[in-house]
Each structure stands twice: as C-alpha cells, then as structure tokens.
N, C-alpha and C positions, 0 to 999 in steps of 0.2 A: 424541473428539478428545484428543490428548495434547500440546497446546500451548495457551498462554494468549493471549487476545485481548480487545479491548474489546467491550463490549456494543453492539448496533446503535444504541441511544439515544445513546451517546457519539459515534458518527459523525454522527448527525443534529444534535446540539448544536453540532458544529463546522462545520456547513454542507454536509455530504455528504447525498446522497440515494441511492436505489437506482440501480444501473446496469442496463441491459438484460441484462447477463450474470448477474444475481442469480438463483439458483435454490435455494431453501431445501430442496426435496425431494432435490436432488443434492448438498447441502452445499457449494454454491458461493456464498460470501458476497462480494458485489461492490458497491462504492460509487462514486459519481460526484461529482466537484466540478467545477462549471462556473464559468468566469471571464469577466469582462467583455471580456477581450482575445481571446475566441474559443477559448481553450485549454480542454481537458477532461482531467481527471486521473481515471483509473479505478484503484482499488485493490481487489484481490480476494485472498481467501485460502480455502483448502480443506484439510480433512484428507485428501482423496484426493490422489494424486500425491505421497505421502510428506510430508504437511504442507507444502503449497506456498503461495507468494505470487506474485502476478502484478500487475505495475504497468505501466500504459500512459499516455502523454501524447500528446494530439493537439493540433495547431495547426490549427484549422478541421477539414478532413477528412484532413490529412496526419499520419501517425504520426511523432512525434519520437523516442520511445524505447519499447521494450517489454522488460521484464526479468521473467524467470521463474526462481524459485529454490525449492529444496526443503530439507527438514530444518529447518523453522521450529520454534523452541521458545517464542517469545514475541513478541507485537506490542503495542506500547504507544504512547500519545500522549505527546509531550514538547514542551518549549519550549526552543529553542536560540537564544540571542542575540536574543530578541524574535520569532523565527519559530516557527511551529507545525509540528511534524513527526510523522510516524509512524515509529517506530524498530522494525526487525525484527531479532530475535536468532535465531541459527542454532545447531544442535547442535555444530558445530565451534568456535563462539565466536571465530572468527578474522576474521569479516567485519564491516565497518562499513556498514550499510545504512540510510540515512536518506531518507525521502520527505518533502520539504518541500511543504506545501500552503497555507500562509498566511504572508505575503501573496501569494506567487507560487509556482507549482509548479516544482520541480526535484528532482533526485535526486543523492545522494552514495552511491556504492557502491565500496568498496575491499576487495581481497583481498590479504593479505600475499604477498610473493614466497616461493616454496617453494624 
C-alpha cells in the first residue's frame, strides 16, 4: 500500500466495528458505525482501485449518500470543533474530504472550481 491509514485498533477504540464488506484477503478494509438513530456509517478503504476510499451512510435501509474516490494518500482521525472526523487526503491535495462520525454522521466534501 502506498498511502497511510489508521490501524484497525484505532477504529475499534472510536466505536467502529467491522462491516460486512470487510475482506482482509482482498485488501478491503471496511468499518461500520451504528447509531441509536438507526443510521449506519460505513467507511472503507483499499489499495486496489488506485488507493480508494468508499463512504456510505444509511438511514434504516435507505442509502443517504455513497461517495467513492481514488488517489488517497492519507487517512487520519481528527477532532474538529468537538466533533470526531476521519479526514482523507488525496494526491491532488485540492479536495477537502471530512467524514464526521461522532456525535452524528455527516460528510463534507469540496472540490475547488477549475
């Protein structure tokens, strides 16, 4: 793998568990956060697909959003204004990709106008 990412233990320490999409043999690292509100956040990353990240949010069984991006260089846990986030950095370094997971799930993703 040629991108940096948190160890699995760091996901578990923050309340994530494995999602059904997790497959170590296929290098698909996928983690699930369940919420009391019925929401489920799935965060996955893989060196296949050109260092990809895949984020899904479900409200009950309905898909709220699904974002797939490639050229990941780094994934890190951060704290923004009292909220816990997963921040994803990309090779082009122009994107702002924040996956908020605590206290509630949401996504901030911006690409500059070209």
